[in-house]
MIPAZA-531772 format. One record per atom (N, C-alpha, C): residue in three letters; atom name; x, y, z. Coordinates in steps of 0.05 Angstrom, whole numbers. Atoms other than C-alpha are relative to their C-alpha. Layout:
# residues N
+------+------+--------+--------+--------+
| code | site |     c1 |     c2 |     c3 |
+------+------+--------+--------+--------+
|  ala |   CA |      X |      Y |      Z |
...
+------+------+--------+--------+--------+
This chain:
# residues 61
+------+------+--------+--------+--------+
| code | site |     c1 |     c2 |     c3 |
+------+------+--------+--------+--------+
|  met |    N |     27 |     -4 |    -10 |
|  met |   CA |    216 |    -77 |     27 |
|  met |    C |     -8 |    -26 |     14 |
|  tyr |    N |      9 |     23 |    -16 |
|  tyr |   CA |    189 |   -124 |     81 |
|  tyr |    C |    -30 |      2 |      3 |
|  leu |    N |     29 |      1 |     -3 |
|  leu |   CA |    117 |   -144 |     80 |
|  leu |    C |     -7 |    -20 |     21 |
|  lys |    N |      9 |     18 |    -20 |
|  lys |   CA |     83 |   -175 |    139 |
|  lys |    C |    -30 |     -5 |     -4 |
|  gly |    N |     28 |      6 |      4 |
|  gly |   CA |     17 |   -210 |    138 |
|  gly |    C |     -6 |    -29 |      2 |
|  glu |    N |      9 |     28 |     -2 |
|  glu |   CA |    -22 |   -274 |    136 |
|  glu |    C |     -5 |    -10 |    -28 |
|  met |    N |      4 |     12 |     26 |
|  met |   CA |    -21 |   -320 |     76 |
|  met |    C |    -29 |    -10 |     -3 |
|  lys |    N |     27 |      8 |      5 |
|  lys |   CA |    -91 |   -328 |     48 |
|  lys |    C |     -3 |    -19 |    -23 |
|  ala |    N |      0 |     17 |     23 |
|  ala |   CA |    -75 |   -364 |    -17 |
|  ala |    C |     28 |     -2 |    -11 |
|  lys |    N |    -26 |      2 |     13 |
|  lys |   CA |    -18 |   -387 |    -60 |
|  lys |    C |     -4 |     -7 |    -29 |
|  phe |    N |      1 |      5 |     29 |
|  phe |   CA |     -3 |   -394 |   -134 |
|  phe |    C |     18 |    -23 |     -7 |
|  asp |    N |    -17 |     21 |     11 |
|  asp |   CA |     22 |   -455 |   -170 |
|  asp |    C |     17 |     11 |    -23 |
|  glu |    N |    -14 |    -12 |     22 |
|  glu |   CA |     43 |   -412 |   -228 |
|  glu |    C |     -4 |     31 |      0 |
|  phe |    N |      3 |    -29 |      2 |
|  phe |   CA |     55 |   -338 |   -241 |
|  phe |    C |     14 |      9 |    -26 |
|  thr |    N |    -11 |     -9 |     26 |
|  thr |   CA |     65 |   -306 |   -310 |
|  thr |    C |      4 |     30 |      1 |
|  tyr |    N |     -6 |    -29 |      1 |
|  tyr |   CA |     99 |   -239 |   -316 |
|  tyr |    C |     13 |      5 |    -27 |
|  trp |    N |    -11 |     -5 |     27 |
|  trp |   CA |    109 |   -214 |   -387 |
|  trp |    C |     22 |     21 |      1 |
|  asn |    N |    -22 |    -19 |      2 |
|  asn |   CA |    171 |   -175 |   -406 |
|  asn |    C |     19 |     -2 |     23 |
|  his |    N |    -18 |      4 |    -23 |
|  his |   CA |    211 |   -205 |   -349 |
|  his |    C |     29 |      4 |     -8 |
|  asp |    N |    -28 |     -3 |      9 |
|  asp |   CA |    274 |   -198 |   -391 |
|  asp |    C |      7 |     29 |     -6 |
|  ser |    N |     -7 |    -29 |      4 |
|  ser |   CA |    270 |   -122 |   -396 |
|  ser |    C |     -3 |     14 |     26 |
|  ile |    N |      0 |    -16 |    -25 |
|  ile |   CA |    281 |    -70 |   -343 |
|  ile |    C |    -27 |     15 |      1 |
|  pro |    N |     26 |    -13 |     -2 |
|  pro |   CA |    214 |    -44 |   -317 |
|  pro |    C |      3 |     30 |      2 |
|  ser |    N |      0 |    -29 |     -2 |
|  ser |   CA |    197 |     29 |   -324 |
|  ser |    C |    -13 |      8 |     26 |
|  lys |    N |     14 |     -9 |    -25 |
|  lys |   CA |    171 |     72 |   -266 |
|  lys |    C |    -30 |     -2 |     -2 |
|  asp |    N |     28 |      2 |      4 |
|  asp |   CA |    102 |     65 |   -297 |
|  asp |    C |     -9 |    -29 |     -4 |
|  asp |    N |      6 |     28 |      4 |
|  asp |   CA |    104 |    -11 |   -300 |
|  asp |    C |    -24 |     -8 |     19 |
|  pro |    N |     24 |      7 |    -16 |
|  pro |   CA |     35 |    -37 |   -276 |
|  pro |    C |      6 |    -20 |     22 |
|  phe |    N |     -7 |     20 |    -20 |
|  phe |   CA |     65 |    -96 |   -239 |
|  phe |    C |     14 |     13 |     24 |
|  leu |    N |    -14 |    -14 |    -22 |
|  leu |   CA |    113 |    -53 |   -198 |
|  leu |    C |    -18 |     20 |     14 |
|  ser |    N |     19 |    -20 |    -12 |
|  ser |   CA |     59 |      0 |   -188 |
|  ser |    C |    -19 |    -13 |     19 |
|  ser |    N |     19 |     13 |    -18 |
|  ser |   CA |     14 |    -52 |   -156 |
|  ser |    C |     11 |     -3 |     28 |
|  phe |    N |    -12 |      2 |    -27 |
|  phe |   CA |     63 |    -57 |    -97 |
|  phe |    C |     -5 |     25 |     17 |
|  his |    N |      6 |    -24 |    -15 |
|  his |   CA |     46 |     14 |    -78 |
|  his |    C |    -25 |     -3 |     16 |
|  trp |    N |     25 |      4 |    -14 |
|  trp |   CA |    -22 |    -11 |    -56 |
|  trp |    C |      4 |    -12 |     27 |
|  phe |    N |     -5 |     10 |    -27 |
|  phe |   CA |      9 |    -46 |      3 |
|  phe |    C |      2 |     23 |     20 |
|  ala |    N |     -2 |    -23 |    -18 |
|  ala |   CA |     27 |     21 |     34 |
|  ala |    C |    -27 |     14 |      3 |
|  val |    N |     27 |    -13 |     -1 |
|  val |   CA |    -42 |     50 |     16 |
|  val |    C |    -18 |    -17 |     18 |
|  ala |    N |     17 |     17 |    -16 |
|  ala |   CA |    -78 |    -10 |     47 |
|  ala |    C |      8 |      1 |     29 |
|  glu |    N |     -8 |     -2 |    -28 |
|  glu |   CA |    -36 |     -7 |    110 |
|  glu |    C |     -9 |     26 |     13 |
|  ala |    N |      9 |    -26 |    -10 |
|  ala |   CA |    -52 |     67 |    118 |
|  ala |    C |    -30 |      1 |      5 |
|  leu |    N |     29 |      0 |     -2 |
|  leu |   CA |   -126 |     56 |    107 |
|  leu |    C |    -10 |    -17 |     24 |
|  his |    N |      9 |     18 |    -21 |
|  his |   CA |   -130 |     -1 |    157 |
|  his |    C |     13 |      4 |     27 |
|  lys |    N |    -14 |     -6 |    -25 |
|  lys |   CA |    -86 |     29 |    211 |
|  lys |    C |    -19 |     13 |     19 |
|  pro |    N |     18 |    -13 |    -20 |
|  pro |   CA |   -123 |     46 |    275 |
|  pro |    C |      7 |     30 |      3 |
|  val |    N |     -3 |    -29 |     -4 |
|  val |   CA |   -134 |    121 |    286 |
|  val |    C |     -1 |      6 |     30 |
|  lys |    N |     -1 |     -8 |    -28 |
|  lys |   CA |   -114 |    149 |    353 |
|  lys |    C |    -18 |     24 |      5 |
|  ala |    N |     17 |    -23 |     -8 |
|  ala |   CA |   -159 |    198 |    390 |
|  ala |    C |     16 |     26 |     -3 |
|  glu |    N |    -17 |    -24 |      2 |
|  glu |   CA |   -101 |    248 |    391 |
|  glu |    C |      2 |      9 |    -29 |
|  asp |    N |     -1 |     -7 |     28 |
|  asp |   CA |    -96 |    245 |    315 |
|  asp |    C |    -26 |     13 |     -9 |
|  met |    N |     26 |    -11 |      7 |
|  met |   CA |   -171 |    258 |    308 |
|  met |    C |     -3 |     29 |     11 |
|  ala |    N |      2 |    -27 |    -13 |
|  ala |   CA |   -167 |    317 |    357 |
|  ala |    C |     17 |     20 |    -15 |
|  ala |    N |    -18 |    -18 |     14 |
|  ala |   CA |   -108 |    347 |    319 |
|  ala |    C |    -13 |      9 |    -27 |
|  val |    N |     13 |     -7 |     26 |
|  val |   CA |   -146 |    343 |    252 |
|  val |    C |    -24 |     18 |      5 |
|  asp |    N |     23 |    -16 |     -7 |
|  asp |   CA |   -209 |    371 |    284 |
|  asp |    C |      8 |     29 |      6 |
|  ala |    N |    -10 |    -27 |     -8 |
|  ala |   CA |   -170 |    429 |    314 |
|  ala |    C |     10 |     15 |    -25 |
|  ala |    N |    -10 |    -13 |     24 |
|  ala |   CA |   -137 |    444 |    248 |
|  ala |    C |    -22 |      9 |    -19 |
|  leu |    N |     23 |     -7 |     17 |
|  leu |   CA |   -203 |    444 |    211 |
|  leu |    C |    -15 |     24 |     11 |
|  trp |    N |     14 |    -23 |    -12 |
|  trp |   CA |   -235 |    492 |    260 |
|  trp |    C |     16 |     25 |      3 |
|  lys |    N |    -18 |    -23 |     -2 |
|  lys |   CA |   -175 |    538 |    260 |
|  lys |    C |     -5 |     20 |    -22 |
|  asn |    N |      5 |    -18 |     24 |
|  asn |   CA |   -193 |    565 |    191 |
|  asn |    C |    -26 |     12 |      1 |
+------+------+--------+--------+--------+
């Protein structure tokens, strides 16, 4: 996974408990990385064509 962005702050220390065990799919630390994709989708510019397609789909029903 490649993340692009601007550094706003840095940490001198970082504590992650249970680092010696394999994380589960429900691990909160790993789950937090899913927010990068959510944030990118929320902040991505919306094209006029996309809005028109959604509008047409909503009025079709």
